[in-house]
C-alpha positions in Angstrom: 0.0 0.0 0.0 1.4 3.4 -0.9 1.7 6.0 1.7 -0.7 9.0 1.9 1.8 11.6 0.8 3.1 9.6 -2.1 1.3 11.3 -4.9 1.5 14.8 -3.4 5.2 14.5 -2.7 6.2 12.9 -6.1 4.1 15.3 -8.1 5.7 18.5 -6.7 9.2 17.3 -5.7 10.9 18.4 -8.9 9.6 22.0 -8.9 12.6 24.3 -9.0 11.4 26.9 -6.6 11.1 24.6 -3.6 13.3 22.6 -1.2 12.9 18.9 -1.2 14.7 16.3 1.0 14.2 12.7 1.7 16.2 10.8 4.3 16.0 7.0 4.3 16.7 4.9 7.4 20.4 4.5 6.7 21.0 8.2 6.7 19.0 8.6 9.9 21.0 5.9 11.6 24.3 7.6 10.6 22.9 10.9 11.9 22.1 9.3 15.2 25.8 8.7 15.8 26.2 12.5 16.4 23.4 12.7 19.0 25.2 12.9 22.4 22.6 11.4 24.8 21.9 7.6 24.5 18.1 8.0 25.1 17.9 10.6 22.3 20.0 8.4 20.0 17.5 5.5 20.6 14.6 7.8 19.7 16.2 9.0 16.5 16.9 5.4 15.4 13.1 4.6 15.7 12.6 6.9 12.7 12.6 4.9 9.4 12.1 7.6 6.9 11.7 11.4 6.8 10.6 13.6 4.0 10.5 17.4 3.8 9.0 19.6 1.0 9.0 23.3 1.3 7.8 26.2 -1.0 7.9 29.8 0.0 8.1 33.4 -1.4 4.5 33.3 -2.6 5.1 30.3 -4.8 2.8 27.6 -3.6 2.2 25.3 -6.6 0.0 22.8 -4.8 -3.6 23.0 -6.1 -6.8 22.9 -4.0 -7.7 19.7 -6.0 -4.5 18.0 -4.9 -5.1 19.0 -1.3 -8.6 17.6 -1.3 -7.3 14.3 -2.8 -4.6 14.2 -0.1 -7.0 14.7 2.8 -9.4 12.1 1.4 -6.7 9.5 1.0 -5.2 10.3 4.3 -8.5 9.8 6.1 -9.2 6.6 4.2 -5.8 5.1 5.1 -5.9 5.9 8.8 -4.3 9.3 9.3 -6.1 11.3 12.0 -5.9 15.0 12.8 -4.2 15.6 16.1 -4.1 19.4 15.6 -5.9 21.4 13.0 -5.7 25.2 12.8 -7.3 27.2 10.1 -7.3 31.0 9.6 -10.2 31.9 7.4 -9.1 35.2 6.0 -5.8 34.0 4.5 -6.9 30.4 3.8 -3.9 29.2 5.9 -4.2 25.7 7.3 -1.8 23.9 9.7 -2.4 20.2 10.4 -0.6 17.7 12.5 -1.8 14.2 11.6 -0.8 10.8 13.0 -1.3 7.2 12.2 -0.9 5.0 15.3 -1.0 1.4 16.1 -1.4 0.6 19.8 1.0 2.8 21.7 3.3 3.5 18.7 3.1 6.3 16.2 3.7 4.8 12.8 3.4 8.0 10.8 3.5 11.7 11.6 2.6 14.3 9.0 3.0 18.1 9.5 1.3 20.1 6.8 1.2 23.9 6.4 -0.7 25.2 3.4 -1.3 28.9 2.6 -1.3 30.9 -0.6 2.2 32.1 0.1 3.9 28.9 1.3 3.6 25.1 1.6 5.4 22.8 4.0 5.0 19.0 4.2 7.0 17.0 6.7 6.5 13.2 6.9 8.1 11.0 9.4 7.6 7.2 9.3 8.8 4.9 12.1 7.8 3.3 15.3 7.8 6.1 17.9 6.4 5.5 21.3 4.3 8.1 23.1 6.4 7.7 26.3 9.6 8.4 24.4 8.2 11.5 22.8 6.9 12.8 26.1 10.2 12.2 27.8 12.1 14.0 25.0 9.7 17.0 25.2 10.2 17.2 29.0 14.0 17.1 28.6 13.8 19.8 26.0 11.6 21.9 28.3 14.1 21.5 31.1 17.0 22.6 28.8 15.0 25.7 27.7 14.2 26.7 31.3 17.9 26.6 32.2 18.7 29.0 29.4 16.1 31.7 30.0 12.7 31.9 31.5 9.8 32.0 29.0 7.7 35.1 29.4 4.1 35.0 28.2 3.2 37.6 25.5 1.4 40.7 26.4 -1.5 40.2 24.0 -2.9 36.8 23.0 -5.0 36.9 19.8 -7.0 33.8 18.9 -8.2 33.8 15.3 -11.9 33.1 14.8 
């Protein structure tokens, strides 16, 4: 069975005005050699493939029709929205979708689509929720050591 981003990624990957990167498991394993903490190294090695596609500078070639096909296929093949943000006036959409099996995340898709830019990040692997939570807590501790985080003065929530 082909992955959900297969047609979207391969259709637009050769466009000249974008950035396109695919990292197979072997490259990710080599990259894990440079991660200092053993626990973090184990987490990186659970990633089997990563893809990134990025268009900016007002050059989003992805059509509405292709986005509708993508969402239809994603839903049909088990990807669920974990986070979905939409700003109506600019037609900007941000989605974080996952496909999980038991306590493992098998696929993670981050999608940002607006008239000015497009970002698609796909990570396939066998990531455990506990490992991700631990990594986020460790990251949070590191940030707190550097500088305290101050809340913004004004918080605007788009409607």
